[in-house]
Structures are given as structure tokens and as C-alpha cells.
N, C-alpha and C positions, 0 to 999 in steps of 0.2 A: 504493500500500500504506500502511496506517495504521502510523505509527512506534511503536516499542516504548517508549512513555512512559505512565506511570500518574500522572495528576494528581489531587491533592485540594486542598481549600481549608480553611484555618482562620483565620477573622477573629476579632478580639477578643483579650482578655487572659486569658480563662479557660484553665485547664489542660485538656488533652484527656482525655476520659473513659477509664476503665480498659479498656473493651471495644476501644478503638482499637488497642491493641498486639496483641490477638489477631487482629484483621482485617488489620492490617499484616503480621503474620507469614504469614498465608495468601497474601498477594500475593507476598511474597518466596519462599515455597515453590513456588507454581505458576507464577510468572513471574520466575524467577531472573535472566534476562538483560534485564529491563526496567528502565528508569530510573524511579525513584519520586520525584516532585517535589511538595513542599508549596508552595502559593502562599498568601501572606499579605500584610499591609500593607507589609512590607519589600521584597518583590520583585514586587509587582503594583500598578499605578497605580489606586487606588480613586477617583480624580477624573475618570477618562476618560469617564464617562457620568453624566448627572444622576440617573437612577433609581438606579443603583448607589450613588452617593455619598450620596444622601438616605437610602436604606435603611441604609447603613453608619452614618451619623451618628445615626440613630434606634436603632442597635444591633439592627436586624432583619437579623442576619448571614445567616440562611438565605436571605432574599430578595435580599440583596446578592450572595450567591454565585451566584444564578440567572443573572444577567447575566455574571458573571465566568467561569463555567464554559464558556459558549458562546464567549466571547471568547478564552479561553485555547486551547481546542481549534481554533478558527478560525485563530488566529495561529500555533500551533505544531504542531497535529496531535497525535494520541495518543488515550488513553482517559481519560475523567473518571470518578472514583468518589467517591461520598459516603463519609464516614468510617466509616459503619456498613455498608459492603459487604464481605461475605466471599467470597473467591474459592474455588471448588471444583475447578477444573481449568484447564489452560493456556488462555490467551486467543488463542493463535496462530491457530487456525482462523478467527477473526473478522477478522484483519488484512487479508486479501486482498480488500478491498472499499473503496468510497469513504466509507462511513459506516454506522453501525448503532445501533440502540436497541431497546427492547422495550416491549410493553404491560405496564403495572403491574398491571392487572386487566382485567376484561372491558370496561371503559369507557375507560380513560385510558392514554396513552403516558407512560412514566416518564422522568424526567430525572436519575435518581440514578446511572445507569451508561450511558454511551454513548461512542462513539468515531467519529473521522472523520479523513480526511486534511486537511492544512493547506489552508486556503482553500476548504473545502466551501461551495458557494453556499447551501445550505439553512441553514447556521449564520449566514451573512451576512444572510439574510432575517429570521432570528430576532433578530439584533442590531439590525437596522433597526426591527423591531417595538418593541423596548424604547426606542428613541430618542424615541418619542412618549408613553411611559407616564408618568403623573403619580401613579398610585396603585398599591398593591401588587397583584400578580397571581400566582396559583399557576402554577408552572412547567409542570405538566401541560397547562394551557390554552394557554400560549404555544407550547410545542413542538408540540402536536397541531394547533393552528390553522394553523401554517405547513406541517406535513406534509400536511394535507388539500389544500393547493394543489398538491401533487405526486402526489395520487391516493390518499392513505391512506383505508382503509375501516375501519369499526368491526367488525373481525373478528379476534378473539383466537385463532382456531383454525388459522391458517396463516401462513407466512412471506410478507411483502409486500415485493417489490422495487420501490422507487420511483425507480430510476435512480441518484440520488446518495445514497440511504439505504436500508438494509434494516431492516425492522421485524419483530422476532421475537415469537412468542407469549410470554405471561407466564412459562411454565415455564422459559425460558432464564435470566432474571435476577430474577424476582419469584415464587418458588414459593409464596408466600402473600401475600394482598392486604393493603392498609393496615389494614383493619378486621377482619382475621382473626387468630386466635391462631396462634402458631408451631406449635402442635400440629396445625394443619390443613395444614402444609407438605407439598407434593408434589414431591419431588425426582426427576428422571428423568435418563436418560443425556444429555439435552440441557441440563441445568442447569449453567451456567457460574458463577453467583454467586447469593448470597442477599442481598437488601436486608432488614436487620433492623428498620428503622423505629424505631431507638432515639430519634430526634429528632422523632417525629411530633407531640408535644404542643407543640413550638415553633411549629407552624403551625396547630394545631387546639386551642382551649381545651378543658380537661378536661370542662367542663359540656356541651360539644357532642359529645363522643366517643360516648357511649352512644346518644343518639337518632340520630346520623348513622350509627352502626354498624347499627342496625336498618333504617334507610332503605336503606342500601347493600345489605344482605342481601336485602331484599324486591325491590329492583330487579334484583339478581343472579339471583334465582330466576325472575323474569319473563323476563329475557333468555334464560336457559337453556331455559325452557319453550318460548318462541316460536322458538328457534333449534335445536330438536331436529331431527336428520336423520330424514326419514320412513323407516319400516321397509318393506322390499320383501317 
């Protein structure tokens, strides 16, 4: 069973944004008996991995946290949450499994909210992958690359049970995609959380957001067209 621990990471000296208190309150409201743990330079060893330390020294804190989040959950178990994750309902129904995550959109598995038991071997595989990294890498790529070894399919329409991890459709944790407007949010009875993407520009320069948005939407429409269920 996944322990009732909610981990988040805050590297650097900047003050937390105002929105964080709102999202923190949602965690306390819906998960009142969970331990909420902030990890930072004072209680986490930022030198334990070359990739992590290099990104930290360059103040690429989002990328430094990519390694740290997998390591923390591997070492302690629990659920990792980005600071801009809002909880909508109790996470208790997700605990009775070895690990879980969800598609961020029709293409990628997200790494902004996931959980696992201590010592989950999939997380160990991801950590090993980072041991050889010398350049920055987007977390969705590293997470998905390893999950594919365990049988992950590009299918955002159904729950995929991979033995050590369950991968949920995007409606569970990402009711709107990275390049969509919050106005396009689709919350269902299955939606446990919302990733608000408040920090998306830290990974994607503003000059790239508009063209990338259009490319994403075109690809999304193509995917939806070719994956339509035939009418009987």
C-alpha cells in the first residue's frame, strides 16, 4: 500500500508563489490525515546525483527536481505533487496499488503527480536512466521511456495496469492539457486533481509557446480522427 505522504519540492531562495497556499489548502482539506512534506536543500542531498547537482547549480530547479522526485518516492514511498497541483477529492482510493501516474494529454505521461510504494522497481529504472544523463531532459520523456519497457501503450482512453504501475487517462489528474486554456477543462467524477501548469514557461520559452500550441492542437486533432471508434 502507498503510504499517506504528500511530497513536494522547493529548491532555491525565491518565495513560493501566492497560488501555492490555495493548492496546499486543498491537500489539507481532502487528505487531512496525510503527512505533507516539503523537500529542499536543507533536508535533501542535492549532491547525490551528477545530473541533479548540475541542474541545481545552473538554477534549473524544475529539472533538478525531476530526479529528486523519483528518488524521494523510491526511498520513502508516498505521492509526489508539483506545487501547482490542486486536489479535488480524497486520494485514498489510489493507495491500494504499487504505483500510479497518469497521461498528461493524448501523447505524454505526466510526472507532476504520481505515487508509489517504497522501493518500486520502475522508479529505480528511472533513477538509473538519469545516472547517464549529461544534458537536460523533459520528465515526460524519461518517465514514458521506462514505462514503455513495462508495456505502456499510447492510449489515453483506458486505465493501463503495468504490474508495478497503473497509468490513468488524463481526466484523472490533467483535465486540461499543457497547451490548452483552463476554460477547456473537463472535470469528471474520476478527476482527483488538476495540474494548473503555472510553471510551464520555466521549461518552454514564451517565443515557442504559440507555435508549439498550434502544432500540438493539429497533432491532437489527427490523433482523435484516426482513433475514432467505428460506428456499428
